[in-house]
DORORO-686997 format. One record per atom (N, C-alpha, C): residue in three letters; atom name; y, x, z. Coordinates in steps of 0.05 Angstrom, whole numbers. Example, Ala and Ser with C-alpha at 12.3 -4.5 7.8 and 13.67 -1.06 7.14 Angstrom:
<recs>
bado:mardren:py:px:pz
ALA:N:-114:264:156
ALA:CA:-90:246:156
ALA:C:-66:264:156
SER:N:-45:257:142
SER:CA:-21:273:143
SER:C:1:258:157
</recs>
This chain:
<recs>
bado:mardren:py:px:pz
UNK:N:104:1054:-4039
UNK:CA:95:1026:-4053
UNK:C:98:1005:-4020
UNK:N:103:977:-4040
UNK:CA:105:960:-4017
UNK:C:86:945:-4013
UNK:N:67:945:-4033
UNK:CA:46:924:-4039
UNK:C:18:948:-4042
UNK:N:-5:937:-4039
UNK:CA:-29:946:-4048
UNK:C:-50:913:-4052
UNK:N:-70:920:-4066
UNK:CA:-93:911:-4073
UNK:C:-118:922:-4075
UNK:N:-132:907:-4067
UNK:CA:-168:925:-4064
UNK:C:-183:916:-4085
UNK:N:-182:941:-4099
UNK:CA:-196:936:-4124
UNK:C:-233:934:-4125
UNK:N:-251:925:-4143
UNK:CA:-278:927:-4143
UNK:C:-295:946:-4127
UNK:N:-285:964:-4127
UNK:CA:-301:996:-4105
UNK:C:-288:991:-4086
UNK:N:-270:980:-4069
UNK:CA:-257:980:-4047
UNK:C:-228:1001:-4046
UNK:N:-232:1013:-4065
UNK:CA:-202:1036:-4075
UNK:C:-173:1021:-4068
UNK:N:-151:1029:-4060
UNK:CA:-135:1002:-4055
UNK:C:-114:1018:-4081
UNK:N:-104:994:-4093
UNK:CA:-84:1000:-4107
UNK:C:-63:991:-4102
UNK:N:-40:1015:-4107
UNK:CA:-15:1003:-4098
UNK:C:8:998:-4117
UNK:N:26:979:-4117
UNK:CA:36:965:-4139
UNK:C:67:954:-4125
UNK:N:85:964:-4152
UNK:CA:112:948:-4145
UNK:C:107:919:-4162
UNK:N:128:903:-4149
UNK:CA:138:877:-4165
UNK:C:170:865:-4168
UNK:N:174:865:-4176
UNK:CA:204:857:-4184
UNK:C:208:840:-4208
UNK:N:235:832:-4203
UNK:CA:238:803:-4227
UNK:C:228:773:-4218
UNK:N:231:763:-4236
UNK:CA:230:729:-4230
UNK:C:227:721:-4265
UNK:N:197:706:-4271
UNK:CA:190:691:-4287
UNK:C:157:712:-4288
UNK:N:145:698:-4319
UNK:CA:118:700:-4322
UNK:C:110:734:-4316
UNK:N:89:732:-4309
UNK:CA:77:764:-4297
UNK:C:81:784:-4317
UNK:N:82:803:-4312
UNK:CA:82:821:-4338
UNK:C:72:844:-4317
UNK:N:45:865:-4334
UNK:CA:32:883:-4317
UNK:C:42:905:-4339
UNK:N:53:932:-4332
UNK:CA:50:950:-4340
UNK:C:30:973:-4330
UNK:N:21:985:-4355
UNK:CA:-4:1010:-4351
UNK:C:13:1039:-4361
UNK:N:11:1047:-4346
UNK:CA:24:1081:-4357
UNK:C:1:1090:-4368
UNK:N:13:1121:-4384
UNK:CA:-9:1137:-4393
UNK:C:-14:1159:-4375
UNK:N:-19:1187:-4384
UNK:CA:-31:1206:-4367
UNK:C:-2:1213:-4362
UNK:N:-14:1219:-4333
UNK:CA:9:1241:-4314
UNK:C:27:1213:-4308
UNK:N:33:1186:-4310
UNK:CA:50:1163:-4300
UNK:C:42:1163:-4277
UNK:N:58:1153:-4262
UNK:CA:65:1132:-4240
UNK:C:72:1109:-4242
UNK:N:75:1089:-4221
UNK:CA:98:1078:-4220
UNK:C:128:1075:-4233
UNK:N:132:1107:-4212
UNK:CA:163:1103:-4211
UNK:C:171:1110:-4249
UNK:N:148:1124:-4265
UNK:CA:152:1125:-4293
UNK:C:160:1096:-4302
UNK:N:151:1082:-4305
UNK:CA:151:1058:-4311
UNK:C:174:1036:-4296
UNK:N:191:1053:-4279
UNK:CA:203:1029:-4266
UNK:C:235:1028:-4280
UNK:N:242:1054:-4296
UNK:CA:269:1042:-4323
UNK:C:261:1019:-4340
UNK:N:240:1017:-4352
UNK:CA:226:996:-4358
UNK:C:222:961:-4351
UNK:N:208:965:-4330
UNK:CA:205:950:-4316
UNK:C:244:931:-4307
UNK:N:259:956:-4293
UNK:CA:287:937:-4291
UNK:C:297:916:-4319
UNK:N:297:933:-4337
UNK:CA:309:918:-4360
UNK:C:292:898:-4367
UNK:N:261:890:-4356
UNK:CA:251:870:-4363
UNK:C:252:851:-4336
UNK:N:262:860:-4318
UNK:CA:259:841:-4296
UNK:C:276:818:-4291
UNK:N:292:814:-4316
UNK:CA:317:793:-4316
UNK:C:304:765:-4326
UNK:N:269:765:-4336
UNK:CA:260:745:-4356
UNK:C:228:754:-4340
UNK:N:221:770:-4333
UNK:CA:192:762:-4324
UNK:C:193:779:-4296
UNK:N:171:770:-4280
UNK:CA:158:784:-4255
UNK:C:148:809:-4267
UNK:N:152:829:-4265
UNK:CA:147:861:-4273
UNK:C:129:870:-4252
UNK:N:105:876:-4249
UNK:CA:83:895:-4241
UNK:C:78:921:-4246
UNK:N:84:938:-4236
UNK:CA:85:973:-4242
UNK:C:58:978:-4221
UNK:N:46:992:-4229
UNK:CA:24:1004:-4208
UNK:C:19:1033:-4214
UNK:N:4:1048:-4189
UNK:CA:4:1074:-4191
UNK:C:-33:1067:-4198
UNK:N:-36:1085:-4233
UNK:CA:-65:1085:-4224
UNK:C:-84:1106:-4207
UNK:N:-112:1095:-4200
UNK:CA:-124:1106:-4184
UNK:C:-122:1145:-4193
UNK:N:-116:1152:-4159
UNK:CA:-119:1187:-4160
UNK:C:-84:1194:-4167
UNK:N:-66:1169:-4162
UNK:CA:-41:1180:-4172
UNK:C:-29:1162:-4147
UNK:N:-2:1177:-4145
UNK:CA:12:1165:-4122
UNK:C:9:1147:-4097
UNK:N:14:1127:-4089
UNK:CA:-6:1124:-4066
UNK:C:-22:1099:-4068
UNK:N:-46:1107:-4094
UNK:CA:-67:1097:-4091
UNK:C:-92:1104:-4082
UNK:N:-111:1097:-4080
UNK:CA:-131:1112:-4080
UNK:C:-150:1121:-4089
UNK:N:-166:1136:-4093
UNK:CA:-185:1156:-4117
UNK:C:-219:1156:-4099
UNK:N:-229:1137:-4110
UNK:CA:-264:1139:-4098
UNK:C:-275:1144:-4121
UNK:N:-295:1166:-4112
UNK:CA:-314:1187:-4132
UNK:C:-338:1167:-4127
UNK:N:-353:1163:-4156
UNK:CA:-346:1182:-4187
UNK:C:-328:1163:-4194
UNK:N:-314:1176:-4214
UNK:CA:-297:1164:-4232
UNK:C:-315:1148:-4257
UNK:N:-305:1128:-4262
UNK:CA:-311:1112:-4287
UNK:C:-290:1091:-4298
UNK:N:-295:1094:-4326
UNK:CA:-272:1072:-4332
UNK:C:-271:1047:-4326
UNK:N:-289:1031:-4322
UNK:CA:-298:1013:-4315
UNK:C:-286:1001:-4285
UNK:N:-284:1021:-4265
UNK:CA:-264:1023:-4245
UNK:C:-240:1021:-4249
UNK:N:-226:1039:-4266
UNK:CA:-199:1028:-4275
UNK:C:-189:1008:-4288
UNK:N:-214:996:-4303
UNK:CA:-208:967:-4322
UNK:C:-214:949:-4289
UNK:N:-220:954:-4270
UNK:CA:-227:930:-4250
UNK:C:-202:942:-4226
UNK:N:-186:962:-4238
UNK:CA:-156:961:-4224
UNK:C:-141:949:-4233
UNK:N:-141:949:-4254
UNK:CA:-123:929:-4268
UNK:C:-129:903:-4258
UNK:N:-153:892:-4262
UNK:CA:-155:860:-4254
UNK:C:-147:860:-4232
UNK:N:-147:885:-4211
UNK:CA:-131:868:-4183
UNK:C:-109:863:-4179
UNK:N:-96:886:-4195
UNK:CA:-64:880:-4202
UNK:C:-63:857:-4218
UNK:N:-73:847:-4234
UNK:CA:-79:815:-4245
UNK:C:-77:788:-4221
UNK:N:-97:806:-4210
UNK:CA:-95:777:-4190
UNK:C:-78:772:-4165
UNK:N:-63:801:-4162
UNK:CA:-43:799:-4145
UNK:C:-19:786:-4159
UNK:N:-18:786:-4190
UNK:CA:1:775:-4201
UNK:C:3:750:-4207
UNK:N:-23:738:-4197
UNK:CA:-26:712:-4200
UNK:C:-62:700:-4216
UNK:N:-71:717:-4225
UNK:CA:-94:717:-4234
UNK:C:-90:716:-4273
UNK:N:-67:718:-4275
UNK:CA:-65:719:-4301
UNK:C:-39:733:-4313
UNK:N:-33:749:-4331
UNK:CA:-16:758:-4346
UNK:C:-12:775:-4370
UNK:N:16:779:-4374
UNK:CA:17:792:-4394
UNK:C:15:820:-4391
UNK:N:5:842:-4411
UNK:CA:-2:866:-4402
UNK:C:17:888:-4429
UNK:N:21:916:-4416
UNK:CA:36:929:-4433
UNK:C:22:963:-4433
UNK:N:19:964:-4447
UNK:CA:10:997:-4440
UNK:C:15:1017:-4466
UNK:N:19:1040:-4454
UNK:CA:39:1070:-4472
UNK:C:19:1084:-4462
UNK:N:5:1096:-4496
UNK:CA:-7:1118:-4498
UNK:C:-39:1119:-4489
UNK:N:-46:1139:-4466
UNK:CA:-68:1131:-4457
UNK:C:-81:1099:-4445
UNK:N:-58:1092:-4422
UNK:CA:-56:1070:-4416
UNK:C:-54:1049:-4435
UNK:N:-43:1045:-4463
UNK:CA:-46:1026:-4479
UNK:C:-76:1031:-4485
UNK:N:-96:1047:-4497
UNK:CA:-123:1051:-4496
UNK:C:-143:1029:-4467
UNK:N:-128:1040:-4446
UNK:CA:-139:1031:-4424
UNK:C:-138:1002:-4428
UNK:N:-109:992:-4430
UNK:CA:-116:960:-4433
UNK:C:-122:947:-4457
UNK:N:-125:961:-4483
UNK:CA:-140:954:-4499
UNK:C:-175:947:-4492
UNK:N:-179:963:-4480
UNK:CA:-205:962:-4472
UNK:C:-215:942:-4443
UNK:N:-192:942:-4431
UNK:CA:-190:917:-4405
UNK:C:-192:886:-4420
UNK:N:-176:896:-4437
UNK:CA:-167:863:-4459
UNK:C:-200:851:-4476
UNK:N:-215:878:-4477
UNK:CA:-236:872:-4495
UNK:C:-260:870:-4476
UNK:N:-259:875:-4456
UNK:CA:-280:871:-4429
UNK:C:-277:847:-4419
UNK:N:-253:831:-4421
UNK:CA:-251:801:-4416
UNK:C:-235:792:-4388
UNK:N:-220:812:-4389
UNK:CA:-196:810:-4370
UNK:C:-177:787:-4374
UNK:N:-173:775:-4350
UNK:CA:-148:758:-4361
UNK:C:-125:765:-4371
UNK:N:-122:766:-4398
UNK:CA:-97:778:-4404
UNK:C:-82:755:-4426
UNK:N:-61:745:-4415
UNK:CA:-52:728:-4431
UNK:C:-51:733:-4471
UNK:N:-29:759:-4469
UNK:CA:-25:778:-4491
UNK:C:-20:803:-4480
UNK:N:-19:820:-4499
UNK:CA:-25:850:-4499
UNK:C:-2:864:-4522
UNK:N:18:875:-4505
UNK:CA:31:896:-4528
UNK:C:21:922:-4520
UNK:N:17:945:-4541
UNK:CA:13:970:-4530
UNK:C:38:993:-4551
UNK:N:34:1018:-4536
UNK:CA:56:1033:-4551
UNK:C:44:1050:-4561
UNK:N:35:1067:-4584
UNK:CA:27:1088:-4582
UNK:C:-6:1100:-4572
UNK:N:-21:1079:-4580
UNK:CA:-55:1091:-4564
UNK:C:-54:1117:-4581
UNK:N:-63:1143:-4569
UNK:CA:-63:1168:-4583
UNK:C:-92:1176:-4596
UNK:N:-99:1156:-4609
UNK:CA:-127:1156:-4626
UNK:C:-128:1175:-4652
UNK:N:-139:1195:-4664
UNK:CA:-143:1209:-4685
UNK:C:-154:1198:-4697
UNK:N:-152:1193:-4724
UNK:CA:-167:1186:-4743
UNK:C:-188:1203:-4748
UNK:N:-185:1228:-4758
UNK:CA:-196:1256:-4766
UNK:C:-197:1267:-4754
UNK:N:-207:1260:-4723
UNK:CA:-206:1282:-4697
UNK:C:-232:1306:-4703
UNK:N:-228:1333:-4703
UNK:CA:-241:1352:-4706
UNK:C:-256:1351:-4673
UNK:N:-280:1358:-4680
UNK:CA:-290:1370:-4654
UNK:C:-276:1389:-4635
UNK:N:-283:1386:-4608
UNK:CA:-252:1403:-4587
UNK:C:-272:1413:-4559
UNK:N:-256:1433:-4554
UNK:CA:-271:1430:-4520
UNK:C:-259:1432:-4506
UNK:N:-236:1412:-4515
UNK:CA:-216:1409:-4491
UNK:C:-215:1396:-4466
UNK:N:-239:1372:-4474
UNK:CA:-252:1363:-4448
UNK:C:-270:1374:-4432
UNK:N:-285:1395:-4438
UNK:CA:-303:1416:-4428
UNK:C:-287:1436:-4405
UNK:N:-263:1441:-4417
UNK:CA:-253:1463:-4404
UNK:C:-229:1447:-4388
UNK:N:-222:1427:-4394
UNK:CA:-215:1406:-4381
UNK:C:-223:1405:-4342
UNK:N:-245:1392:-4348
UNK:CA:-254:1382:-4325
UNK:C:-270:1408:-4316
UNK:N:-268:1439:-4324
UNK:CA:-279:1458:-4306
UNK:C:-252:1468:-4293
UNK:N:-236:1467:-4302
UNK:CA:-210:1475:-4296
UNK:C:-195:1458:-4266
UNK:N:-208:1433:-4273
UNK:CA:-202:1416:-4247
UNK:C:-220:1419:-4235
UNK:N:-246:1422:-4226
UNK:CA:-272:1433:-4214
UNK:C:-264:1456:-4193
UNK:N:-253:1476:-4211
UNK:CA:-250:1500:-4209
UNK:C:-220:1507:-4182
UNK:N:-211:1483:-4178
UNK:CA:-188:1479:-4164
UNK:C:-166:1484:-4179
UNK:N:-157:1486:-4211
UNK:CA:-133:1501:-4218
UNK:C:-121:1483:-4234
UNK:N:-116:1458:-4214
UNK:CA:-96:1439:-4233
UNK:C:-73:1443:-4254
UNK:N:-55:1467:-4238
UNK:CA:-40:1485:-4258
UNK:C:-46:1491:-4286
UNK:N:-66:1496:-4287
UNK:CA:-75:1512:-4314
UNK:C:-81:1494:-4327
UNK:N:-89:1473:-4317
UNK:CA:-107:1441:-4327
UNK:C:-87:1425:-4341
UNK:N:-62:1432:-4319
UNK:CA:-38:1414:-4341
UNK:C:-24:1429:-4364
UNK:N:-28:1450:-4359
UNK:CA:-17:1469:-4383
UNK:C:-33:1463:-4410
UNK:N:-60:1459:-4398
UNK:CA:-78:1459:-4424
UNK:C:-70:1428:-4438
UNK:N:-70:1408:-4415
UNK:CA:-58:1387:-4424
UNK:C:-37:1388:-4448
UNK:N:-11:1401:-4436
UNK:CA:19:1398:-4445
UNK:C:18:1418:-4466
UNK:N:-3:1447:-4475
UNK:CA:-4:1446:-4501
UNK:C:-26:1437:-4519
UNK:N:-41:1417:-4510
UNK:CA:-54:1397:-4522
UNK:C:-42:1384:-4539
UNK:N:-18:1372:-4527
UNK:CA:0:1347:-4549
UNK:C:28:1358:-4543
UNK:N:23:1381:-4555
UNK:CA:51:1400:-4571
UNK:C:73:1413:-4564
UNK:N:76:1414:-4523
UNK:CA:94:1429:-4516
UNK:C:92:1462:-4517
UNK:N:117:1472:-4533
UNK:CA:119:1490:-4539
UNK:C:118:1519:-4510
UNK:N:110:1540:-4524
UNK:CA:106:1553:-4492
UNK:C:128:1556:-4478
UNK:N:153:1557:-4492
UNK:CA:175:1566:-4478
UNK:C:184:1545:-4460
UNK:N:181:1522:-4474
UNK:CA:178:1493:-4449
UNK:C:161:1489:-4428
UNK:N:139:1499:-4438
UNK:CA:121:1501:-4408
UNK:C:128:1519:-4388
UNK:N:137:1545:-4404
UNK:CA:144:1561:-4381
UNK:C:167:1552:-4366
UNK:N:182:1537:-4376
UNK:CA:209:1532:-4362
UNK:C:195:1508:-4344
UNK:N:177:1492:-4347
UNK:CA:168:1471:-4333
UNK:C:157:1475:-4306
UNK:N:143:1497:-4315
UNK:CA:126:1513:-4285
UNK:C:143:1521:-4269
UNK:N:169:1530:-4273
UNK:CA:184:1543:-4254
UNK:C:201:1520:-4243
UNK:N:207:1488:-4256
UNK:CA:222:1469:-4245
UNK:C:211:1456:-4222
UNK:N:223:1440:-4209
UNK:CA:214:1425:-4185
UNK:C:192:1407:-4187
UNK:N:197:1395:-4210
UNK:CA:174:1367:-4220
UNK:C:146:1377:-4224
UNK:N:141:1407:-4228
UNK:CA:130:1416:-4232
UNK:C:96:1414:-4213
UNK:N:104:1406:-4188
UNK:CA:90:1408:-4162
UNK:C:80:1372:-4168
UNK:N:89:1359:-4175
UNK:CA:90:1337:-4174
UNK:C:65:1326:-4194
UNK:N:78:1341:-4220
UNK:CA:48:1332:-4247
UNK:C:25:1350:-4231
UNK:N:30:1366:-4221
UNK:CA:-2:1388:-4218
UNK:C:-11:1365:-4194
UNK:N:-6:1349:-4172
UNK:CA:-17:1331:-4159
UNK:C:-37:1305:-4172
UNK:N:-21:1300:-4191
UNK:CA:-39:1284:-4213
UNK:C:-52:1292:-4238
UNK:N:-61:1320:-4235
UNK:CA:-69:1334:-4260
UNK:C:-93:1320:-4263
UNK:N:-109:1323:-4240
UNK:CA:-145:1320:-4239
UNK:C:-143:1295:-4260
UNK:N:-127:1277:-4250
UNK:CA:-136:1245:-4272
UNK:C:-127:1259:-4299
UNK:N:-119:1271:-4309
UNK:CA:-120:1278:-4341
UNK:C:-145:1279:-4342
UNK:N:-178:1281:-4329
UNK:CA:-197:1283:-4342
UNK:C:-200:1247:-4342
UNK:N:-196:1227:-4325
UNK:CA:-193:1197:-4330
UNK:C:-190:1200:-4351
UNK:N:-159:1211:-4362
UNK:CA:-152:1190:-4389
UNK:C:-165:1203:-4406
UNK:N:-178:1230:-4403
UNK:CA:-200:1232:-4428
UNK:C:-223:1221:-4430
UNK:N:-232:1211:-4405
UNK:CA:-256:1187:-4401
UNK:C:-252:1161:-4425
UNK:N:-220:1152:-4405
UNK:CA:-205:1131:-4424
UNK:C:-204:1136:-4465
UNK:N:-206:1155:-4464
UNK:CA:-193:1159:-4499
UNK:C:-221:1162:-4515
UNK:N:-249:1168:-4492
UNK:CA:-269:1178:-4506
UNK:C:-268:1198:-4526
UNK:N:-285:1191:-4544
UNK:CA:-277:1210:-4573
UNK:C:-256:1223:-4589
UNK:N:-232:1195:-4582
UNK:CA:-212:1200:-4598
UNK:C:-208:1192:-4622
UNK:N:-230:1175:-4627
UNK:CA:-230:1169:-4651
UNK:C:-225:1130:-4646
UNK:N:-218:1115:-4672
UNK:CA:-208:1088:-4663
UNK:C:-235:1079:-4655
UNK:N:-233:1065:-4633
UNK:CA:-262:1045:-4624
UNK:C:-271:1017:-4635
UNK:N:-264:1016:-4655
UNK:CA:-279:990:-4670
UNK:C:-290:973:-4664
UNK:N:-306:984:-4652
UNK:CA:-330:953:-4627
UNK:C:-310:938:-4610
UNK:N:-300:963:-4599
UNK:CA:-278:951:-4570
UNK:C:-253:934:-4592
UNK:N:-244:948:-4613
UNK:CA:-217:928:-4616
UNK:C:-219:906:-4628
UNK:N:-244:899:-4643
UNK:CA:-254:870:-4655
UNK:C:-251:858:-4632
UNK:N:-263:865:-4604
UNK:CA:-272:841:-4583
UNK:C:-241:831:-4566
UNK:N:-223:847:-4579
UNK:CA:-198:836:-4564
UNK:C:-199:813:-4582
UNK:N:-194:789:-4564
UNK:CA:-182:759:-4577
UNK:C:-152:756:-4570
UNK:N:-139:762:-4551
UNK:CA:-110:758:-4550
UNK:C:-88:773:-4570
UNK:N:-70:754:-4578
UNK:CA:-50:759:-4592
UNK:C:-39:797:-4585
UNK:N:-36:816:-4603
UNK:CA:-29:843:-4591
UNK:C:-6:845:-4611
UNK:N:16:858:-4595
UNK:CA:34:877:-4613
UNK:C:30:898:-4613
UNK:N:28:917:-4633
UNK:CA:16:951:-4633
UNK:C:52:958:-4639
UNK:N:60:977:-4627
UNK:CA:89:991:-4625
UNK:C:80:1024:-4637
UNK:N:99:1037:-4650
UNK:CA:104:1055:-4655
UNK:C:132:1063:-4655
UNK:N:134:1085:-4654
UNK:CA:168:1099:-4659
UNK:C:164:1113:-4691
UNK:N:195:1115:-4705
UNK:CA:197:1120:-4729
UNK:C:199:1156:-4734
UNK:N:205:1154:-4707
UNK:CA:208:1193:-4716
UNK:C:184:1208:-4693
UNK:N:163:1191:-4692
UNK:CA:136:1196:-4681
UNK:C:116:1219:-4704
UNK:N:102:1226:-4689
UNK:CA:85:1242:-4720
UNK:C:70:1216:-4736
UNK:N:63:1232:-4763
UNK:CA:53:1214:-4778
UNK:C:29:1204:-4766
UNK:N:9:1225:-4748
UNK:CA:-22:1214:-4735
UNK:C:-13:1188:-4722
UNK:N:5:1192:-4703
UNK:CA:4:1170:-4684
UNK:C:12:1148:-4701
UNK:N:30:1153:-4725
UNK:CA:39:1118:-4730
UNK:C:19:1113:-4744
UNK:N:0:1133:-4757
UNK:CA:-26:1121:-4779
UNK:C:-39:1105:-4756
UNK:N:-44:1128:-4731
UNK:CA:-62:1110:-4717
UNK:C:-52:1076:-4706
UNK:N:-31:1084:-4699
UNK:CA:-27:1054:-4696
UNK:C:-23:1031:-4715
UNK:N:-24:1036:-4747
UNK:CA:-26:1016:-4765
UNK:C:-56:1006:-4768
UNK:N:-82:1032:-4759
UNK:CA:-97:1023:-4760
UNK:C:-106:1012:-4734
UNK:N:-108:1003:-4717
UNK:CA:-102:993:-4689
UNK:C:-98:960:-4702
UNK:N:-68:956:-4706
UNK:CA:-55:932:-4711
UNK:C:-80:919:-4747
UNK:N:-88:936:-4753
UNK:CA:-112:920:-4774
UNK:C:-131:911:-4771
UNK:N:-145:923:-4738
UNK:CA:-174:934:-4730
UNK:C:-172:901:-4709
UNK:N:-159:895:-4694
UNK:CA:-152:879:-4674
UNK:C:-146:853:-4694
UNK:N:-167:828:-4687
UNK:CA:-167:805:-4693
UNK:C:-135:793:-4702
UNK:N:-121:788:-4674
UNK:CA:-91:780:-4685
UNK:C:-69:805:-4677
UNK:N:-74:822:-4687
UNK:CA:-54:847:-4687
UNK:C:-22:844:-4700
UNK:N:-5:856:-4690
UNK:CA:14:851:-4703
UNK:C:36:876:-4704
UNK:N:39:886:-4724
UNK:CA:49:917:-4719
UNK:C:79:920:-4721
UNK:N:94:934:-4708
UNK:CA:125:936:-4713
UNK:C:128:967:-4706
UNK:N:155:975:-4715
UNK:CA:156:1010:-4712
UNK:C:191:1007:-4698
UNK:N:192:1021:-4686
UNK:CA:214:1026:-4672
UNK:C:228:1041:-4684
UNK:N:256:1039:-4696
UNK:CA:259:1059:-4710
UNK:C:275:1085:-4681
UNK:N:279:1109:-4707
UNK:CA:286:1128:-4686
UNK:C:269:1143:-4667
UNK:N:249:1132:-4655
UNK:CA:240:1137:-4632
UNK:C:214:1150:-4634
UNK:N:204:1164:-4611
UNK:CA:184:1182:-4614
UNK:C:170:1175:-4583
UNK:N:143:1189:-4586
UNK:CA:126:1175:-4557
UNK:C:143:1171:-4536
UNK:N:162:1188:-4526
UNK:CA:177:1187:-4505
UNK:C:200:1164:-4513
UNK:N:194:1130:-4513
UNK:CA:205:1113:-4523
UNK:C:223:1103:-4501
UNK:N:252:1106:-4510
UNK:CA:273:1100:-4492
UNK:C:267:1066:-4481
UNK:N:267:1058:-4455
UNK:CA:257:1038:-4443
UNK:C:289:1019:-4450
UNK:N:307:1017:-4456
UNK:CA:331:1002:-4473
UNK:C:328:991:-4504
UNK:N:304:1002:-4512
UNK:CA:298:1007:-4544
UNK:C:268:991:-4540
UNK:N:255:990:-4523
UNK:CA:224:978:-4514
UNK:C:227:953:-4499
UNK:N:246:955:-4485
UNK:CA:245:926:-4469
UNK:C:243:903:-4495
UNK:N:272:903:-4503
UNK:CA:275:883:-4525
UNK:C:258:866:-4542
UNK:N:241:890:-4552
UNK:CA:215:884:-4571
UNK:C:194:872:-4554
UNK:N:183:875:-4527
UNK:CA:165:869:-4509
UNK:C:170:838:-4509
UNK:N:212:835:-4494
UNK:CA:219:810:-4484
UNK:C:213:783:-4509
UNK:N:224:795:-4526
UNK:CA:213:784:-4561
UNK:C:181:769:-4563
UNK:N:169:788:-4561
UNK:CA:147:788:-4573
UNK:C:127:767:-4544
UNK:N:136:769:-4510
UNK:CA:124:755:-4499
UNK:C:136:730:-4485
UNK:N:155:725:-4506
UNK:CA:169:703:-4505
UNK:C:151:687:-4521
UNK:N:152:701:-4544
UNK:CA:151:682:-4573
UNK:C:125:661:-4570
</recs>
């Protein structure tokens, strides 16, 4: 990473900047780093100055204990400050939830887009959070990672293949931050009080081929934020294609 900015608690947050135009900050989801968002950033860079960053505990960013969602909001605030003090923001998955919480807290976000914030409308009680924290505390990042991947529906055969792949070590290196994303998600239910405090224009996107529960959650978010607008990207899943997402963001951020 070429650049670093200091967050409120002194943690250094690493970020990349590319392009020319109004600033847009991309907020990645679970296990994502700035590199994950690079393909989308490249497609937006002809119209915007795009900022991608490593959320705390990932990549080249620091990680100061104890963790709190408020610290991650301060991290995003530091990136926005580096971008000139105000910026549009796009978040995906749990990064979308973090971006919504940041907007509700009063960060200088001019407009916001989110892709499939993974809220469960009827989330049953689960031991996932406690199991995840125990595995991380016991120094078993691979098992914590496998727990998360099974939770999001990764078939066992695919999971076994991932464990043997070179990418696995890189994922293990950020597996402890799955606890952070679980904190961001809270109960997993739609946080109505948070969403009704978001005053910005918000574009809520989902994929036409995504699971029904994700699409339903997107509709609820769009109907809960005061200035929400919903749009479905035909044929897309939770792993949305940058070449499909970029035009939708460009249209929204320039309208």
